[in-house]
Residue frames relative to the residue before (quaternion, step in Angstrom):
aa qw qx qy qz dx dy dz
M 1.0000 0.0000 0.0000 0.0000 0.00 0.00 0.00
K 0.5323 -0.6129 0.4781 0.3354 3.51 -1.20 0.51
A 0.6124 -0.5349 0.4196 0.4034 3.54 -1.19 0.50
G 0.7849 0.3050 -0.2426 0.4817 3.55 -0.92 0.91
D 0.5540 0.5985 -0.4019 0.4164 3.60 1.23 -0.28
K 0.4474 -0.6678 0.5297 0.2707 3.52 -1.17 0.68
H 0.4019 -0.6910 0.5474 0.2477 3.56 -0.89 0.94
K 0.4203 -0.6618 0.5518 0.2843 3.55 -1.10 0.66
T 0.1326 -0.8332 0.5367 0.0162 3.54 -0.62 1.18
I 0.1371 -0.7787 0.6113 0.0341 3.51 -1.16 0.80
L 0.2096 -0.7427 0.6246 0.1200 3.53 -1.03 0.90
V 0.1426 -0.7723 0.6164 0.0576 3.58 -0.73 1.11
V 0.0812 -0.8000 0.5944 -0.0058 3.57 -0.68 1.15
D 0.3186 0.7273 -0.5376 0.2838 3.56 -0.35 1.28
D 0.3844 -0.7351 0.5128 0.2211 3.57 -0.92 0.91
D 0.5927 0.5311 -0.3659 0.4824 3.60 1.28 -0.16
N 0.3566 -0.7802 0.4749 0.1966 3.57 -0.24 1.29
D 0.6326 0.5399 -0.3409 0.4383 3.59 1.03 -0.73
Y 0.6698 0.4780 -0.2995 0.4829 3.59 0.92 -0.87
C 0.6277 0.5379 -0.3351 0.4520 3.56 0.97 -0.83
E 0.6888 0.4805 -0.2785 0.4660 3.58 0.86 -0.96
L 0.6531 0.5078 -0.3144 0.4655 3.60 0.93 -0.87
T 0.6568 0.5002 -0.3038 0.4756 3.58 0.95 -0.87
R 0.6369 0.5311 -0.3216 0.4570 3.57 0.96 -0.87
L 0.6748 0.4987 -0.2978 0.4553 3.60 0.86 -0.95
R 0.6515 0.5110 -0.3149 0.4639 3.59 0.97 -0.83
L 0.6926 0.4741 -0.2791 0.4664 3.58 0.91 -0.89
E 0.6514 0.4957 -0.3198 0.4771 3.58 0.96 -0.79
G 0.6153 0.5518 -0.3319 0.4547 3.57 1.10 -0.70
A 0.6861 0.4427 -0.2627 0.5141 3.57 1.22 -0.55
G 0.6446 -0.5821 0.2985 0.3957 3.59 1.28 0.13
F 0.5382 0.6225 -0.4093 0.3940 3.59 1.25 0.10
E 0.4019 -0.6524 0.5811 0.2743 3.54 -1.29 0.47
V 0.0733 -0.8378 0.5405 -0.0257 3.60 -0.71 1.07
L 0.0582 -0.7425 0.6665 0.0332 3.52 -1.16 0.82
C 0.2307 -0.7825 0.5660 0.1188 3.58 -1.02 0.82
A 0.0953 -0.7442 0.6581 0.0634 3.54 -1.23 0.68
C 0.4579 -0.7325 0.4423 0.2410 3.59 -0.96 0.85
D 0.7993 -0.0121 -0.0131 0.6006 3.61 1.23 -0.21
G 0.7339 -0.4447 0.2952 0.4201 3.54 -1.33 0.12
R 0.6078 0.5630 -0.3566 0.4318 3.55 1.04 -0.70
E 0.6747 0.4799 -0.2907 0.4796 3.58 0.91 -0.91
A 0.6305 0.5368 -0.3320 0.4516 3.61 1.00 -0.79
L 0.6811 0.4788 -0.2906 0.4715 3.59 0.87 -0.93
A 0.6117 0.5451 -0.3473 0.4561 3.59 1.08 -0.69
L 0.6368 0.5159 -0.3261 0.4711 3.60 1.01 -0.77
L 0.6658 0.4995 -0.3006 0.4657 3.58 0.95 -0.85
E 0.6327 0.5249 -0.3282 0.4652 3.58 1.06 -0.69
K 0.6751 0.4493 -0.2813 0.5131 3.58 1.23 -0.49
R 0.5715 -0.6545 0.3286 0.3702 3.56 1.32 0.50
Y 0.3304 0.6763 -0.5657 0.3369 3.59 1.07 0.68
R 0.0548 -0.8294 0.5556 -0.0219 3.59 -0.67 1.09
P 0.0947 -0.8072 0.5810 0.0435 3.60 0.01 1.23
D 0.5295 -0.6061 0.4859 0.3408 3.55 -1.27 0.36
L 0.7994 0.0543 0.0216 0.5980 3.56 1.17 -0.64
I 0.1776 -0.7515 0.6248 0.1153 3.56 -1.20 0.62
I 0.1208 -0.7378 0.6597 0.0770 3.55 -1.01 0.90
M 0.0175 0.8561 -0.5076 0.0957 3.56 -0.41 1.25
D 0.4124 -0.6713 0.5709 0.2309 3.51 -1.05 0.94
I 0.4451 -0.6788 0.5089 0.2864 3.59 -1.22 0.38
D 0.7801 0.3500 -0.1590 0.4935 3.56 0.73 -1.13
M 0.2645 0.7524 -0.5493 0.2492 3.58 -0.04 1.36
P 0.5166 -0.6154 0.4808 0.3512 3.58 -1.18 0.47
E 0.7403 0.4035 -0.3073 0.4413 3.56 -1.33 0.08
K 0.7570 -0.1954 0.1911 0.5935 3.59 0.31 -1.30
N 0.2953 -0.7776 0.5269 0.1747 3.57 -0.50 1.17
G 0.7292 -0.4644 0.2948 0.4071 3.55 -1.30 0.20
L 0.6518 0.5116 -0.3300 0.4521 3.60 0.96 -0.79
T 0.6581 0.4997 -0.3060 0.4729 3.59 0.89 -0.91
T 0.6511 0.5145 -0.3087 0.4647 3.57 0.98 -0.85
L 0.6510 0.5157 -0.3136 0.4603 3.58 0.95 -0.85
I 0.6456 0.5100 -0.3177 0.4714 3.59 0.95 -0.86
E 0.6784 0.4803 -0.2947 0.4715 3.60 0.88 -0.93
L 0.6086 0.5472 -0.3482 0.4571 3.58 1.04 -0.72
N 0.6735 0.4921 -0.2901 0.4691 3.58 0.94 -0.87
V 0.7132 0.4599 -0.2551 0.4635 3.60 0.92 -0.93
K 0.7566 0.4158 -0.2107 0.4585 3.58 0.84 -0.99
G 0.4563 0.7496 -0.4198 0.2317 3.55 1.16 -0.53
E 0.7170 0.4434 -0.2615 0.4701 3.55 0.70 -1.05
R 0.6411 0.5278 -0.3339 0.4461 3.62 1.05 -0.65
L 0.6089 0.5829 -0.3537 0.4054 3.59 1.11 -0.63
N 0.7976 -0.0192 0.0613 0.5997 3.56 1.05 -0.75
P 0.1890 -0.8444 0.4880 0.1148 3.60 0.50 1.20
G 0.8333 0.2134 -0.1765 0.4785 3.53 -0.99 0.93
E 0.7596 0.3510 -0.1895 0.5138 3.59 1.15 -0.48
W 0.5060 0.6955 -0.4091 0.3047 3.60 1.21 -0.28
Q 0.0329 0.7285 -0.6837 0.0283 3.50 -0.96 0.99
R 0.3470 -0.7608 0.5088 0.2049 3.55 -0.35 1.24
P 0.4313 -0.6941 0.5039 0.2800 3.58 -0.84 0.92
H 0.5802 -0.5330 0.4668 0.4017 3.55 -1.24 0.37
V 0.1618 -0.7822 0.5962 0.0804 3.58 -1.11 0.71
I 0.0897 -0.7493 0.6553 0.0341 3.53 -0.90 1.05
V 0.2667 -0.7523 0.5845 0.1460 3.56 -0.77 1.07
A 0.0707 -0.7864 0.6136 0.0125 3.58 -0.86 1.00
T 0.1937 0.8010 -0.5405 0.1697 3.57 -0.62 1.10
G 0.4185 -0.6772 0.5483 0.2562 3.50 -1.29 0.45
L 0.4743 0.6742 -0.4424 0.3532 3.58 1.27 -0.10
E 0.3873 -0.7772 0.4655 0.1708 3.57 -0.86 1.03
D 0.5590 0.6706 -0.3739 0.3130 3.60 1.12 -0.56
G 0.4100 -0.7265 0.5042 0.2234 3.58 -0.72 1.11
K 0.5780 0.5828 -0.3773 0.4287 3.59 1.17 -0.52
I 0.6190 0.5408 -0.3430 0.4546 3.58 1.04 -0.74
Q 0.6398 0.5183 -0.3240 0.4660 3.57 0.95 -0.86
A 0.6590 0.5088 -0.3092 0.4596 3.60 0.92 -0.88
I 0.6395 0.5233 -0.3240 0.4607 3.59 0.96 -0.83
M 0.6674 0.4957 -0.3050 0.4646 3.59 0.89 -0.92
M 0.6642 0.4908 -0.3113 0.4702 3.59 0.93 -0.81
N 0.6307 0.5271 -0.3313 0.4633 3.61 1.07 -0.65
H 0.7012 0.4044 -0.2534 0.5296 3.58 1.22 -0.44
R 0.6453 -0.6097 0.2755 0.3686 3.54 1.16 0.81
A 0.2888 0.6787 -0.6026 0.3046 3.58 0.96 0.75
D 0.4271 -0.7338 0.4707 0.2400 3.59 -0.94 0.83
D 0.7965 -0.0628 0.0610 0.5983 3.57 1.12 -0.61
Y 0.3490 -0.7235 0.5756 0.1527 3.51 -1.39 0.26
L 0.0748 -0.7928 0.6049 0.0050 3.58 -0.85 0.99
K 0.2792 -0.7894 0.5305 0.1321 3.59 -0.58 1.18
K 0.3056 -0.7306 0.5838 0.1789 3.57 -0.88 1.02
P 0.5652 -0.2396 -0.7888 0.0294 1.56 -1.92 1.54
Y 0.1991 -0.7783 0.5874 0.0979 3.54 -1.07 0.79
T 0.4651 -0.6695 0.5060 0.2818 3.53 -1.20 0.57
A 0.6566 -0.4826 0.3912 0.4277 3.55 -1.29 0.25
H 0.6353 0.5368 -0.3272 0.4485 3.59 0.99 -0.82
E 0.6583 0.5021 -0.3129 0.4655 3.63 0.89 -0.90
L 0.6457 0.5353 -0.3081 0.4491 3.57 0.97 -0.91
I 0.7117 0.4540 -0.2658 0.4655 3.58 0.71 -1.08
K 0.6178 0.5481 -0.3450 0.4460 3.61 1.01 -0.75
K 0.6704 0.4856 -0.2995 0.4744 3.61 0.92 -0.90
V 0.6661 0.5151 -0.3046 0.4451 3.58 0.89 -0.95
T 0.7085 0.4626 -0.2802 0.4533 3.59 0.77 -0.98
R 0.5337 0.6144 -0.4062 0.4155 3.60 1.18 -0.41
F 0.7684 0.3696 -0.1841 0.4889 3.58 1.03 -0.79
I 0.8347 0.1833 -0.0898 0.5115 3.61 0.87 -0.80
G 0.5911 -0.6200 0.3545 0.3749 3.57 1.23 0.22
D 0.5441 -0.6022 0.4946 0.3109 3.48 -1.40 0.18
V 0.4727 -0.6981 0.4638 0.2722 3.57 -0.70 1.10
S 0.6379 0.5557 -0.3405 0.4103 3.61 0.96 -0.81
R 0.6349 0.5325 -0.3296 0.4525 3.62 1.13 -0.55
D 0.6634 0.5199 -0.2991 0.4474 3.57 1.21 -0.51
Q 0.5945 0.6062 -0.3667 0.3803 3.58 1.18 -0.27
């Protein structure tokens, strides 16, 4: 990236440390800046501290605050976190759960896309660049 350019940032929310680390490595390898949170509670805390990722990749089945609860709170609290300036980041739900009803519920709560675990690096990068672009094109 050129000096002064904003890095494209992604927040990965997953209680599975291995998936979080693998996803982080794949995204960083593609040039994105990545931060990981272990559950929805930690993700919302980061957003309350004005961390503003371009995209969130979030698991559904997590302790503390699951993905659906986190998505609902993100939609409801968003404007209160930064009145007048809030632009909700794109959200890709990533899960190993097979139920099509779960996917429909997440999409009804404004998830932008759905990524089935296990996913390949190609599938991950393709979904991410669909929403926030390719870092290599910005350089």
